[in-house]
N, C-alpha and C positions, 0 to 999 in steps of 0.2 A: 502495498500499499504506500502511495506516494507521501510524503513528509508535505506538509507546510512550507508554503515559499516564507523565504526569510522576509522580513520588514523591509520595506524600503529604506535605504540607507547611503550618504555620501562620506568619501573619503577625503581626510582633511590633511593636510600637513599642520607642525606646529605653528607654524606661521599662519596658517590660513585660519586654524582655530582660533588664534587668539584674535586674527584680525576680527574672525567672526563677533566673538564674546564682547569684546571693545565695541563695534559698531551695533549690536545688540544695548547695549548699555545706553546709549545714546539716542537709539532711532525712537523710543516709542513713550518717551515722558517718564513719569516717576513711577518703577517699578519697587516699593520701597523695599516690602519682606524680602524680593530677592537681593536687592543693595544690602541690607542687613545680613543676610546669609553671606553674603560674598564678603561682608567685613570681618565677619566671624573667622571663615576660611583661609583667609589671605592673612590677616593681621592679627587674631586672635583677640579681637576686639567685638565687643556686646553691644549693639546698636539696635534701636526701635524708631519706627516712623515716629513722625513727630510733625508739627507747624509752626513756623513763626511768622506773625504778618501778613496770614494767607498764604505763606511760602512752603509747600509741603519739603520735606526731605529725612534726613537721618539724624537722631540725637544719639552722638556717640558715649557709652561709658567710659570713664577714666580707664587705662590700659595697663600694661604691666609696666613695673618699670618707674611707675608713677608718671604715666603718659596722661594728658588733662583731657578731658571728656569735652566735646563741643558738638556746636549744632550746624550740620551742613546742609543748604540747598540742595534737590535733589539733582540739578546739574554740576552742582559742586562735584558730590557724591560720585555722580556718575563718572565725571573725569579724573578723580582722584583714586577710584577702582581701576579704571582703566590704564592708569600711569602704574598703579601698582603691580598688577597683573602684569605690564611687559617689563616690569625691571627684575619683579623675580624671577619671571620665565620658567614655569614650572614644569616637572618632565613630565613624558608623557601618562603616567597612569594620574599622577593630580590633574593635568590638563583633561584627560577623561572624565573625571568626577566633576570638574567645572563645567564640562560641557553638557551633562546631563542639569545640573544643577540649573543652569542659565536658560537650557532649553527645553527642559521639562521631558527629554527623551533618554532613552537608552544609549549610552556610550561607552566603548571601552577600547584601549590603546591595544593597536594588533603589534605582534612580535616585529622586529626589524629585519629585513632580508640583508644578508652579507651586502655590504656597500649602500644600503639605505636608511635612509633615518625611519623612526616608527610612525605612522599615521594613526589618527584616530577615527575610528568608525562611529559615526554619528547616525543613529535613526530619525528618519526625518516625521515621522509621524502622518505620513500622508496617504497612510490607507484609506480607502471609504473616499478621496477627493474625487470629484468631478467637475470642473466647469460648468457654471451657468449661462455662460455667456452674458452676464449681466453688464460687463463693459466700465463696471466699476472702478479696476485697477487701473484703466488706460485713461479714465475722465479724471479721477480724484485722486490719486496717490501722485507723489512728487518724484518720480524717475528721471528727471530731467538733466541731471549730471550724470547718468549713468551709461552713458553712450559711450562704449570703447574704442579702441583704434581699429581694432580688428571689424566692428559692425562697418565703420569708414570703407575700410578696404573692401568688404565683400561689396557694398554697394557701388562703389568703384568701378571693382573688377566685371561687376554684373550691368554697368551701364545706368545704373538708376539714379540718373540727375532728377527726379521727380522726388524721389526721397533726398536725396543729398541737400536740395535746396530749402530745406526745413531743416537743417542742422547749420549750427554754430560752432563755431572756433576760435579759440583762444591759444595765446601761449605762456604753457604753464613753466614749472622749474625745470620740469624734466622732457619738455616736448609739447607739441599740442596736444589742449584739453579742447573735448566737444562736449554740445548741449543739443538735446533735443526737447520738444519740438519747437523752432524759435521760426515765427514770422517771417516769410522770406523777405529780406532787404531791410529788417528791424533788429534790436538787440530785445524785443520782447516775445516771452513763451507763448505759444497758444493757447487757447481756453481748453483743449483737449486734443488727443492725437488726431491728426488731419487724416491717416489712414483709417479710421474707425466709422463704420457704418452700422446704421440701424438695419435690421432685415424688414425687409417691407411685411406689414402686416402682423408682426410679432414685436414683443418687448425686449428678443435678445438682439445683440449686437456681433458683427464679424469684423475679424482684421481684413483689411485687401491687401496687407503684405505679409501675412501670413510666412510665406517659405523664406523670406529675409527679414523677418523682424529682429529687432534688436534683442541680445543676448538677455536683457535684463527681463525682458518681456518673456522670452521663452523659458526662462528659469523662476519665474512666479507663480506661485509662492514660497515653493522649495519646502518650507518647513508649516509644519502645522501652526506653531506657535506664531508665525508672520502672518498665516492666513487669518489667524484669530483676530491678533491684534490690530488688522489692516483691512478689518469688514468684511473680508473675501465670504463670499456663501457657497462654496465648494463644497463645504462638509454639511451633513445633514443637521437641520438643530431638532433639539428634544419636542 
């Protein structure tokens, strides 16, 4: 009798896992219970959700060695935790535990093959996901800074001047930086993806550049947590 298929998962290098955690900390706003758990896991500090002048944040208890307790607004707490994580660079096993905590999914450190670095296997929780074609991710989410050089290279190779017309370009410290979707000839973002169309007589939407759409669009939502926290309707509701 065949076994059950393995849950969908992604394999991350240590650098990718660290980057994913740091991105998560600043992406969704105040995840105060998570921030408190990370303060304990990374620094051995007790912390509880609190608010000062209407600003949510963490109240840190005095730490070992006489470290003083203090209040951190949530955005400061997110930055502090991200910097602490980058500075400490936990090993594979500890990093897997942190991934499981942050993404609320099973994670494990895989044994490193000879000559290779260890990787983290993170389950995505995407079982049961089905796109409803509601178009919300195309219309409402902030993905404009996520256009990659590989996306642009593909469109150039395919001669897709219609797509490139909506791509802005800036010079970054390491080379060109691309922005989508920008109104042609202006520095303004379009109100919605210009390649999204409503299906006639239906509430569903369709992508008219599906075969060459940006990588950020192809990968969304990627993780169950990301889907739920960005309002995706692809999971059954109770």
